[in-house]
N, C-alpha and C positions, 0 to 999 in steps of 0.2 A: 451493828454495821449500818451505815447510811449510804444510799445511792441517790444522787441528784442528776437528773437529766434536764438540761437547759436548752432553750432555743437561742442561738446566736449570742453567746455570752460576750459582753463587752470586756476589753482587756483589764480594767480595774477590778471587775467582779471575778474574772478568771484568776487573777493574781491572788485575790483574797481566798478563793476556794482552794487554790494550790497550796496554801499554808497548812490546810488540814486534810486534804483529800489528794488521791492520785487521779490522773486523767487518762484512763486506758484507751479512750477514744475521744475525738473532739466533742466537747460539751457533755461528756458523761464523767461524773466525779464519784469516787468510791472511797469511803474511809470509815474508821471506827473511832467515833468521837462520842463524848458523853452528851447527855440530853441538854445540858446548859449550853455547851459550845454549839451544838446543832441549832438550838433555838435562837441564840444570839446571832449566829451566822445568817440564818434564814431571815431574821428580822432586819438585819443590815441590807440584805439583798432586796427584800420587799420595799424598803425605804428608798434605795438608791438605784435599783434596776428597773426603771420605768419601762413598761412594755415587755419585760422579760418573762417568758413562760417557763415554769418549773414543774417537774414531776418529781416528788420526793418520796422515797420508800425507806422506812427505818424500822428497827426492831421494836417489838411491843410484846406484852403478855397476853395478847389475844389468841384465839384458837389457831389462827394462821401463823402467828409469830411475827407479824409485821403490820404496819399501817401505811396507807397510800394517801398522799396529799397532793393537790395541785394548786398552783398560783399563777395567775395571769392566763394568757391564751396558750393552750397546748393543743397538739394535734389529736391527742387522746384524752378522755376524761375518766376520772376515778369515780366509781360508783360502789355503794354498799348495798348488797342484796342478800337477804336472809343471813345477815351477820358476816358475810364474806366480802372482802375487798376485791373488786374487779376493775378491769380497764376496758372501756368501751371504745372500739375503733370507729364505729358509726353509731349515731344515737337515734333511736326510734322512740315511739310513744311508750309510756309505762303501763298502758292499759293491758289487762289480762295477765300480768306477770304474777306468779305466786309469791307469797310472803308480803 
């Protein structure tokens, strides 16, 4: 499964995403696509969605079972700490953190 959360999706990008995903809420896309389709879709969006921020979560064989990626400006940032994928709402200094 793949979840894409976008900031202010342009109509052309929204139309492309609706080919492969459902949109349960505005700018939130959910679908079960294979890795090739996901990577080609994200590659197209990165090339043509100038200034579009994306948070992408998809299945993986990691201990958590998923990977988090961000592209462009997003309100929250993905971080990997001690092998775990985390989402930071506010970002502080990394000093003093274990691992």
